[in-house]
C-alpha positions as CSV (number, residue, x, y, z in Angstrom):
1,M,-5.7,35.3,28.0
2,S,-5.5,32.9,25.4
3,S,-8.5,33.8,22.6
4,N,-7.6,31.0,20.3
5,L,-10.5,29.6,17.5
6,T,-12.6,26.4,18.3
7,F,-13.9,23.9,16.4
8,Y,-16.2,21.3,15.7
9,V,-16.2,18.0,13.5
10,K,-19.3,15.8,14.1
11,A,-20.1,12.8,11.6
12,T,-23.3,11.7,11.1
13,W,-24.6,8.9,9.2
14,D,-26.8,9.0,6.0
15,E,-29.0,6.1,5.0
16,E,-29.3,7.3,1.9
17,A,-26.0,7.4,1.0
18,E,-24.6,4.7,3.0
19,V,-21.8,6.9,3.9
20,F,-20.8,8.5,7.3
21,I,-21.0,12.4,6.3
22,S,-19.2,15.9,8.1
23,E,-21.7,18.6,10.1
24,S,-18.6,20.8,11.2
25,D,-18.4,25.6,11.3
26,I,-15.0,24.2,9.3
27,K,-15.5,26.8,6.0
28,G,-14.6,24.3,3.2
29,L,-14.4,20.9,4.7
30,H,-16.8,18.5,3.8
31,I,-16.5,15.1,3.6
32,E,-17.9,12.0,2.8
33,A,-16.9,8.0,3.2
34,K,-18.1,4.6,3.8
35,T,-16.2,4.1,7.6
36,I,-15.8,6.3,10.6
37,D,-12.0,5.4,10.2
38,E,-11.8,6.6,6.5
39,F,-14.4,9.5,8.0
40,E,-11.3,10.2,11.2
41,E,-8.8,10.2,8.7
42,V,-10.3,12.3,6.0
43,M,-10.9,15.1,8.6
44,K,-7.6,15.3,10.6
45,D,-4.7,15.5,7.1
46,L,-7.9,18.5,5.8
47,V,-8.9,20.5,9.0
48,G,-5.5,22.1,9.6
49,D,-4.6,23.7,6.3
50,L,-9.2,24.9,5.7
51,I,-8.2,26.3,9.2
52,I,-5.3,28.4,8.2
53,A,-7.0,28.6,5.0
54,N,-10.8,30.2,6.1
55,H,-10.4,31.4,9.5
56,I,-7.0,32.6,10.1
57,Q,-6.2,36.1,9.0
58,G,-2.7,37.1,7.0
59,P,-2.4,40.1,10.1
60,D,-3.1,37.5,12.5
61,F,0.2,35.8,11.8
62,T,1.9,39.4,12.7
63,T,-0.5,40.8,16.2
64,R,-1.4,37.8,17.3
65,K,0.4,35.2,20.2
66,I,1.2,32.5,18.0
67,E,0.2,30.6,21.0
68,D,-3.2,32.4,20.5
69,L,-3.4,31.3,16.4
70,F,-3.6,27.3,17.9
71,S,-7.0,25.7,17.3
72,T,-8.9,23.5,19.5
73,V,-11.3,20.6,17.7
74,V,-13.4,18.9,18.8
75,W,-14.1,16.0,17.4
76,E,-17.4,13.6,18.0
77,R,-17.6,9.9,17.0
78,P,-21.4,9.1,16.0
79,F,-23.2,7.2,18.6
80,D,-21.9,3.0,18.9
81,E,-25.4,1.5,19.6
82,E,-23.4,-1.5,20.4
83,H,-20.8,-0.7,23.0
84,K,-23.8,2.3,24.0
85,T,-21.5,5.4,23.9
86,R,-20.7,8.7,22.0
87,E,-17.1,9.2,22.1
88,A,-15.4,13.1,21.5
89,Y,-12.0,13.9,20.6
90,A,-10.2,17.0,20.9
91,Q,-7.5,17.4,19.2
């Protein structure tokens, strides 16, 4: 049975700062971006390295199967008022 890690990332709009900010259980992930596309680009660039650096221990590389080390990141885009939808993506 696989025991890979699952993390979440959510973008929320900060009215005062006028940026999207991240909410996540990935240690060290702090994003502020003017657009949701910029947010998503930064997120995709950072999550893999942060998961390896902060959530996978050295011994895991020798004691666990490689497929068990692969992580799932559930990415939740903010609610789209215009289209009345909520988009969610699994990476």
